[in-house]
N, C-alpha and C positions, 0 to 999 in steps of 0.2 A: 503492499499498499505505501503510494507516494503520498509524502508529508507536505501539507498546505505551507506555502511561505507567506509573510506578511514584510509589507513594505511599511515603515514609517515615513509620513510626507509631513515635512515643517515648512510650512511658509513663512518667508522672514523678511525684514528688512531693516537695517540699519540696530540690529537686535544684539549688539556685544555684549551687552550686560545680563542678558537672557539665556542665549542660547544653550550654553554649555549645560546649564539644570536641564533645560529641556531636551537635549538631546540625551543626557543621563539617562532621564527617566524612560528613553524609548530604547535602552539596551536591549529589551526582551525581544523586539524587532527582528529580521533576519537581515533586514538592511535600513539604512537611515537615508532619506533624500532629502538634502536643504534646498529649497527654492528661493534663491535671492531674485527680488525684484529691487532693481536699483539701488542695490546697495552702496554704500561709499565708508564703511566702517570695517572693523576687523571680523566682522561675523563670520564671514568665509573662510577665514584663516582659522578660526576657532572650531569652526565645524569639520574643516578636514584633519586639523589635527586630532580631532575626537574620533574619526575612521569615518565620518558621513561622504557621501558624493554630492558633491555642489552644483547645481544647474543654475547658471544668472542669466539672466535678461531683463528686459522692459515689457510691462504689462500694465495698462491705465485701465482695463477690463479685469473685474475681480472674476470673473466666470473664465474667462481667456487664462487669467492667470490658473487659478485652478485644475482646468482643464489642461497644461504643460504640466504640471506636477504629476498628474496623473499620469500622463504618457510617460514622465521618465522613471517611474517606478517600473519594477521586475516582477515586483511580488503578486502571488493570487489574490492575497487580500491587501488591501491598503488602509492605514490608520492616519487619518488627517490631523494634523496637530498645528496651533499657532506656537508662537515662539513665548508667549506668556499662558501656556497651559503645560501641565506635568501629567503622564501616566501615573495613577496611582499604585502603589504595592498590590492592592486587591486587584485592579484589572490587569496587570501584569501578571499574574498568577494565573488570571481567568482565561487568557487572551490563547490559548493553545486550544483548550478545552472548546471554546466559539468556533475557531476558525476551522477546525475539525471536525466538528459538526455539520450535520448535511441539514439542520433544523431552519437554517435562514441564510438569506443572501445577503443580507445588512442589518447590523444592530444597532439601537439606540443606546446612547451612553448616556448615564446621569453625570452632571455636570454641579461640582460644588463651587460656587463662585466666590473670590476673596475679595476685602477691600480692605486696604492698610493693614494686610496681613492678618485680617480675622476673617473665619468663614461666615459669610452672611448668608443665611439660608431663606428668608423672604424679600419678597418686595422687587426681584428680577422680574426683567421683561421687554417686551421692544428690544431698542438698540442698545439695552443695558447688560444683557446678558440673559444665557436662555438656562433652563433646567435639565436640559438632554438635548443630545446632536446625533444625528445618523450619520457618524464619523468613522465607522470600521464598516467596510463591504466589499465584497469581490471586485476585482478590478472594473467589471462591465456593467455595474448594476446600480452605480450613481453617476449622473453627467450634469455639469455646472452648466445653466444656460448664462446668458450675456447680462452685463450689469457692473457699474462699478461699485455699488455699495449693496450687502445682501442681495445677490443675483437669485433666483428661484434655482431650484434643483429638480431632477429628474431622477426619482428612484423606482428601481423594479424588481421583483422577485420577492420572496417572503422578507417579512420584518422578525425581529428578533431582539431580546431585551437583555442588555449587559446589566448585571450587577454591582460590578466594579466602576469606580467613578473616575472623570479627569477631574483635576484641580485646575481652574482660571483665576488666573491672578490678575484681575480686571486694573484696578487701580491702587495706585498706593496712598494717595489723597484726595483734596477737593483740587487741586490744583490740577492734577492728572485728570478728573473728571471732566474740568472745563476744555482740556484740549482735547480730550477723546471727543466730547459733544461737539466741538468747533469743525473738526474733521468730518464726523458724520455727516453735520449738517451742509456742509461746504460739499460733499460729495454727493449727497441726496439733490441738492440744488442745482447743480450741473447737469445729474441725471433727468430732473424734470424738465429743465430748459430745452435740455436736446431734444426730450418728446415733445417740447410745446405744450407742456402741462403749466397751468398757474392755479395754484389752490383757492379756494374761496374763503374768506376770512372769518365767515361764519362757521363753515367747518372748522378751518383751523383753531376759531375759538373753543368748539365745542372738545375737541380733541386734545386740548389743554387739560380742560377738567376730568374728561373722561379717564386720560393716560395716568393723572394724578390719583383720581377714586381707584383705578385699577390696581396702581403699584402699591399705594399706601393702604387700602383699606383691602379691596376683595384679592389681592396676593399677600396681606398680612404685613407688609411693611412698618406696620407702627410697632411690631413686635423687635425691631431694630433698633430702636432709639433714633439719634440721629444722622445716624446711616440710612436707616431707612426712608425718612424726611429727605434727605439730599437724593435718593435713588428715584422717589419719587417726583421731586422737583425738576431734575434734570431729564427724566422721561416726559413730564409735560412742556418742558420748554423745546423740546426736539421738533415740533412741527410748527412753533412759532418760530423760531429762529430759521429753520429751511424757509418756512415762509418768506421772512424778510431778505435772506439770502438770494431767492428767486428774484423777488421784485429789483434787488440790487443789479444782479446779473441783466435782467431785462432793462433796465434804465442805462446800464453802461453800453450794451447793444445798440440802443437808439442812438446814443449819442456817439458812437464811432461809424454809423452809417454815414 
């Protein structure tokens, strides 16, 4: 019987401070592929020193970036990671059982999201962080579609659920939250302008309140103290700031004509 092989795929850009611990956590895989997107620091050197195979390129589109990473992998199964994510010991111990089983073609893996070094269990959602992701899959069972931010994915085959988790170190502090919010809003605004979409003010206002309530109340962010309040507020601000950035881009485009 042939043993299924697993490729750990790490997508990174200028992550020299985090890539080492990420790769170390993926030692359970048969190969580690690091896809470097326009990286300018020592991320690639560190990855190579740790035995990873490094693929470098320039991808504006997130879907194209992920597709290139999958194509670079040689394993029967692929486990996707970002540089701020770590495979837990429980998932590492479970990995062979999952991939040797014929029970599923892709697995949804639970995420433990951390803020300031603390595992925050409640209040996550939207762009802030997810409770679980389908990031372990047979190489032909997951396809990324186009888009520079949160592109859609196409999953085929049977679903399975892992018990072990991935640790996701989302933000170190409030300043990190601001930087991440700005990046996501800017990317979402550019995508919307490219599609010719302009949100309505009433819809944006409704989303501000609905997102805050969903994060703080429905997802029990109130149980996390000030961190839960921060998650709810930043989640609510996302559609508002994106809307403003769309208007700014449209105004600049008109003035340049």
